[in-house]
C-alpha positions as CSV (number, residue, x, y, z in Angstrom):
1,L,47.9,-67.1,-66.2
2,I,45.0,-64.7,-66.4
3,T,42.7,-67.5,-67.6
4,L,43.8,-69.7,-64.8
5,F,43.1,-67.0,-62.2
6,K,39.6,-66.4,-63.7
7,E,38.9,-70.1,-63.3
8,E,40.1,-70.0,-59.7
9,L,37.7,-67.1,-58.9
10,S,34.8,-69.5,-59.2
11,I,36.1,-71.8,-56.5
12,V,34.3,-72.0,-53.2
13,F,36.3,-73.6,-50.4
14,V,34.6,-75.8,-47.7
15,L,35.9,-75.4,-44.1
16,H,35.8,-78.6,-42.0
17,G,37.2,-77.3,-38.7
18,L,33.9,-76.3,-37.2
19,N,31.8,-79.1,-35.6
20,L,28.9,-77.8,-33.6
21,T,25.5,-79.1,-32.8
22,Q,22.3,-77.1,-33.0
23,T,22.0,-76.9,-29.2
24,N,25.3,-75.3,-28.5
25,R,25.7,-73.2,-31.7
26,H,24.1,-70.1,-30.2
27,I,26.0,-70.4,-27.0
28,Y,29.3,-70.4,-28.9
29,F,28.1,-67.5,-31.0
30,V,27.3,-65.3,-28.0
31,F,30.5,-66.2,-26.2
32,I,32.7,-65.5,-29.3
33,L,30.8,-62.3,-30.0
34,I,31.4,-61.0,-26.5
35,L,35.1,-61.9,-26.7
36,Y,35.4,-60.1,-30.1
37,L,33.6,-56.9,-28.9
38,F,35.7,-56.8,-25.7
39,T,38.9,-57.2,-27.7
40,I,38.0,-54.3,-30.0
41,F,36.8,-52.3,-27.0
42,I,40.0,-52.6,-25.0
43,N,42.2,-51.9,-28.0
44,L,40.2,-48.9,-29.1
45,T,40.2,-47.6,-25.5
46,L,44.0,-47.5,-25.4
47,I,44.2,-46.0,-28.9
48,L,41.7,-43.2,-28.1
49,T,43.4,-42.6,-24.7
50,I,46.8,-42.2,-26.3
51,V,45.5,-40.0,-29.1
52,L,43.1,-37.8,-27.0
53,E,45.7,-37.3,-24.2
54,K,48.3,-36.4,-26.8
55,M,50.7,-39.1,-25.7
56,L,51.9,-39.9,-29.3
57,R,55.0,-37.7,-28.6
58,D,56.4,-40.5,-26.5
59,P,57.9,-43.3,-28.6
60,M,56.7,-46.0,-26.2
61,Y,53.1,-45.0,-26.5
62,L,53.4,-44.6,-30.3
63,F,54.5,-48.2,-30.5
64,L,51.8,-49.2,-28.1
65,C,49.2,-47.6,-30.3
66,N,50.6,-49.4,-33.3
67,L,50.4,-52.7,-31.3
68,C,46.7,-52.1,-30.6
69,I,45.9,-51.4,-34.2
70,N,47.7,-54.6,-35.2
71,G,45.7,-56.4,-32.6
72,I,42.4,-55.2,-34.1
73,I,43.6,-56.3,-37.5
74,G,44.5,-59.8,-36.2
75,A,41.2,-60.2,-34.4
76,S,39.1,-58.9,-37.3
77,S,40.8,-61.4,-39.7
78,F,39.2,-64.3,-37.7
79,Y,36.2,-63.3,-35.6
80,P,33.7,-62.0,-38.3
81,K,34.0,-65.0,-40.5
82,I,33.7,-67.6,-37.6
83,L,30.7,-65.7,-36.2
84,Y,29.0,-65.7,-39.6
85,D,29.7,-69.5,-39.9
86,I,28.3,-70.2,-36.5
87,L,25.2,-68.0,-36.9
88,F,24.2,-69.2,-40.4
89,D,25.6,-72.7,-40.2
90,S,27.8,-71.8,-43.2
91,H,31.2,-73.5,-43.7
92,V,32.2,-72.1,-47.1
93,I,34.4,-69.2,-48.3
94,T,35.1,-67.9,-51.8
95,Y,38.5,-67.9,-53.4
96,I,38.9,-64.2,-53.1
97,G,37.6,-64.2,-49.5
98,C,40.1,-66.9,-48.6
99,L,43.1,-65.1,-50.1
100,T,41.9,-61.9,-48.4
101,Q,41.7,-63.6,-45.0
102,I,45.2,-65.1,-45.5
103,L,46.6,-61.7,-46.4
104,V,45.1,-59.9,-43.4
105,M,46.0,-62.8,-41.0
106,Y,49.6,-63.1,-42.1
107,F,50.0,-59.4,-42.2
108,Y,49.1,-59.4,-38.5
109,V,51.5,-62.2,-37.7
110,Y,54.6,-60.2,-38.8
111,L,55.3,-58.5,-35.5
112,M,57.9,-55.9,-34.7
113,A,60.8,-56.9,-32.4
114,Y,63.3,-54.0,-32.7
115,D,61.5,-51.7,-30.2
116,R,61.4,-54.5,-27.6
117,Y,65.1,-55.0,-28.2
118,V,66.0,-51.4,-27.7
119,A,63.7,-50.8,-24.8
120,I,64.9,-53.9,-23.0
121,C,68.6,-54.2,-23.8
122,K,69.3,-50.4,-23.9
123,P,66.9,-48.8,-21.4
124,L,69.2,-46.0,-20.5
125,H,69.6,-45.0,-24.2
126,Y,66.0,-45.6,-25.2
127,H,64.9,-42.0,-25.6
128,C,68.1,-41.1,-27.4
129,I,67.8,-44.0,-29.9
130,M,64.0,-43.9,-30.3
131,T,63.2,-40.4,-31.5
132,I,59.7,-39.7,-32.9
133,R,61.0,-39.6,-36.4
134,K,62.7,-43.0,-36.1
135,V,59.6,-44.5,-34.6
136,W,57.4,-43.3,-37.5
137,T,60.1,-44.6,-39.9
138,L,60.3,-48.0,-38.2
139,I,56.5,-48.3,-38.1
140,L,56.2,-47.4,-41.8
141,L,59.0,-49.7,-42.8
142,T,57.5,-52.6,-40.8
143,W,54.0,-52.2,-42.4
144,L,55.5,-51.9,-45.9
145,F,57.9,-54.8,-45.4
146,S,55.1,-57.0,-43.9
147,L,52.8,-56.1,-46.7
148,L,55.5,-57.0,-49.2
149,E,56.2,-60.4,-47.6
150,V,52.5,-61.3,-47.4
151,T,51.9,-60.2,-51.0
152,I,54.7,-62.4,-52.2
153,G,53.2,-65.4,-50.4
154,I,49.7,-64.6,-51.8
155,V,51.1,-64.3,-55.4
156,L,52.9,-67.6,-55.1
157,T,49.7,-69.2,-53.9
158,A,47.4,-67.6,-56.5
159,R,49.5,-69.0,-59.3
160,L,48.7,-72.6,-58.4
161,P,45.9,-74.6,-60.1
162,L,43.8,-76.3,-57.5
163,C,42.5,-79.9,-57.4
164,G,40.4,-79.7,-54.3
165,V,38.2,-77.4,-52.2
166,D,38.3,-79.0,-48.7
167,I,40.2,-77.1,-46.0
168,D,40.5,-78.9,-42.6
169,K,40.6,-75.7,-40.5
170,L,38.3,-73.1,-39.0
171,Y,39.7,-70.5,-41.4
172,C,41.8,-70.2,-44.5
173,S,45.5,-70.6,-44.2
174,N,48.2,-70.3,-46.8
175,W,49.5,-73.9,-46.5
176,A,45.9,-75.3,-46.4
177,V,45.3,-73.8,-49.9
178,V,48.8,-74.7,-51.2
179,K,48.2,-78.4,-50.3
180,L,45.3,-78.4,-52.7
181,S,47.6,-77.7,-55.7
182,C,47.8,-79.9,-58.7
183,I,51.4,-79.0,-59.5
184,D,54.8,-78.9,-57.7
185,I,54.8,-76.7,-54.6
186,T,58.6,-76.6,-53.9
187,L,58.7,-72.8,-54.3
188,N,55.8,-72.3,-51.9
189,N,57.4,-74.7,-49.4
190,L,60.7,-72.8,-49.5
191,Y,59.0,-69.5,-48.9
192,G,57.0,-71.0,-46.0
193,F,60.3,-72.2,-44.5
194,I,61.8,-68.7,-44.8
195,F,58.7,-67.2,-43.2
196,T,58.8,-69.6,-40.3
197,S,62.5,-69.1,-39.8
198,T,62.1,-65.3,-39.8
199,Q,59.5,-65.5,-37.0
200,V,61.6,-67.9,-34.9
201,S,64.7,-65.7,-35.4
202,Q,62.8,-62.7,-34.1
203,T,61.7,-64.7,-31.1
204,I,65.3,-65.7,-30.4
205,L,66.5,-62.1,-30.7
206,I,63.9,-61.1,-28.1
207,L,64.8,-63.9,-25.8
208,V,68.5,-62.8,-26.0
209,S,67.3,-59.4,-25.0
210,Y,65.5,-60.8,-22.0
211,V,68.7,-62.6,-20.9
212,N,70.4,-59.2,-20.8
213,I,67.7,-57.6,-18.7
214,I,67.6,-60.6,-16.3
215,K,71.3,-60.1,-15.7
216,A,70.7,-56.4,-15.0
217,S,67.7,-57.1,-12.8
218,L,69.5,-59.6,-10.5
219,R,71.8,-56.9,-9.3
220,S,69.2,-55.3,-7.0
221,Q,66.0,-56.3,-5.2
222,A,64.1,-53.4,-6.8
223,G,65.3,-54.6,-10.2
224,R,64.1,-58.2,-9.5
225,K,60.7,-56.9,-8.4
226,K,60.3,-54.7,-11.5
227,F,61.3,-57.6,-13.7
228,M,58.7,-59.9,-12.2
229,Q,56.0,-57.2,-12.6
230,T,56.7,-56.1,-16.1
231,C,58.9,-58.4,-18.1
232,V,57.6,-61.8,-17.0
233,P,54.1,-61.2,-18.4
234,H,55.7,-60.0,-21.7
235,L,57.9,-63.1,-21.8
236,I,54.9,-65.4,-21.2
237,T,52.9,-63.7,-23.9
238,L,55.8,-64.0,-26.4
239,I,56.4,-67.7,-25.7
240,N,52.7,-68.4,-25.8
241,F,52.3,-66.7,-29.2
242,T,55.4,-68.4,-30.7
243,I,54.5,-71.9,-29.5
244,S,50.9,-71.7,-30.8
245,L,52.1,-70.3,-34.2
246,V,54.9,-72.8,-34.7
247,F,52.5,-75.7,-33.6
248,D,49.9,-74.5,-36.1
249,V,52.4,-74.3,-38.9
250,M,54.1,-77.6,-38.2
251,F,50.9,-79.5,-37.7
252,A,49.4,-78.1,-40.9
253,R,52.4,-79.4,-42.8
254,Y,53.2,-82.7,-41.1
255,G,50.2,-83.6,-38.9
256,S,47.2,-85.8,-39.5
257,N,43.9,-84.2,-40.5
258,T,41.9,-86.9,-38.7
259,S,43.4,-86.6,-35.2
260,L,43.4,-84.1,-32.3
261,L,40.7,-81.9,-33.9
262,A,40.0,-80.0,-30.6
263,L,43.7,-79.4,-29.9
264,R,44.3,-78.3,-33.5
265,N,41.4,-75.8,-33.3
266,I,42.6,-74.4,-30.0
267,M,46.2,-73.9,-31.2
268,A,45.1,-72.6,-34.6
269,V,43.1,-69.8,-33.1
270,E,45.1,-69.1,-30.0
271,F,47.6,-66.7,-31.6
272,L,44.6,-64.9,-33.2
273,V,42.6,-64.6,-30.0
274,V,44.9,-64.3,-27.0
275,P,47.5,-61.7,-28.0
276,P,45.0,-59.1,-29.3
277,L,43.1,-59.5,-26.0
278,L,46.0,-59.6,-23.5
279,N,48.5,-57.2,-25.2
280,P,46.5,-54.1,-24.3
281,I,46.3,-55.3,-20.7
282,I,49.9,-56.4,-20.3
283,Y,51.5,-53.6,-22.3
284,G,49.0,-50.8,-21.6
285,M,46.6,-51.1,-18.6
286,N,49.6,-52.4,-16.6
287,L,51.1,-48.9,-16.8
288,N,49.9,-46.5,-14.1
289,Q,50.0,-43.5,-16.5
290,I,47.8,-45.3,-19.0
291,R,45.3,-46.4,-16.2
292,N,45.1,-42.8,-14.9
293,R,44.6,-41.4,-18.4
294,V,41.9,-44.0,-19.2
295,R,40.0,-43.0,-16.0
296,K,40.4,-39.3,-17.0
297,V,39.0,-39.9,-20.5
298,Y,36.0,-41.8,-19.3
299,S,35.3,-39.2,-16.6
300,M,35.4,-36.5,-19.2
301,Y,32.9,-38.2,-21.6
302,N,30.7,-39.8,-18.9
303,W,27.4,-38.0,-19.2
């Protein structure tokens, strides 16, 4: 096994998802760089505001801070490599680099649903259920459990001898590497099915939670207005993320590599680009308290 792994280390994968001409390459680079910098900026702004204004004592803001950190991880698993590929017209990645990108990317994908469930379905008991100690425990367990799940997937992939180096995507994905295997991949296929089922189950749990809040909101006009202002954007973000993720997984397994390249690229990067950019706005900047604190922080450090 050690000998096999040493042989795999010399592998360099070729990424075939990027198809740019010399004339538009620099335009794409500038646009993507601005998008990446703005994503990092808005997430860091919320994190620094929450920390500097000592808002971590509130469970909601602690989870929001964790969400922004997760967004930075997700964006950084994709943007730096694609920017490098565009700037230097490079479409290759080493074996270790590929596995590292997979690990970071899939670690980002494992999102937390329990806080949304408690905050939505049990709003009157939120502060009783979500104490600071429970929040830190949940965050720690979520990170550890996500790391464990991703590590298992990486180990299952790393054990496979490979018979090819061509990946038909903009970045490395677990299934794209698994498909290059020379041996049976039933175990990897089973684990991938469990992974997908877990994500869909979490989404169903959250949708059930939203059904409960819709029932509660319809009882009053004020409740309906609050639901439209706060919950509808959250719901749209959730559905958007789930659809793009499921589409990417299903197309990678059962789709054709020669068709719908533009659509495949859009759906493949959508869950890596949109949530890290919109989550801080929808979950953070949409709150009056956060907006006021952000203005206060920038006025304090505006020389």
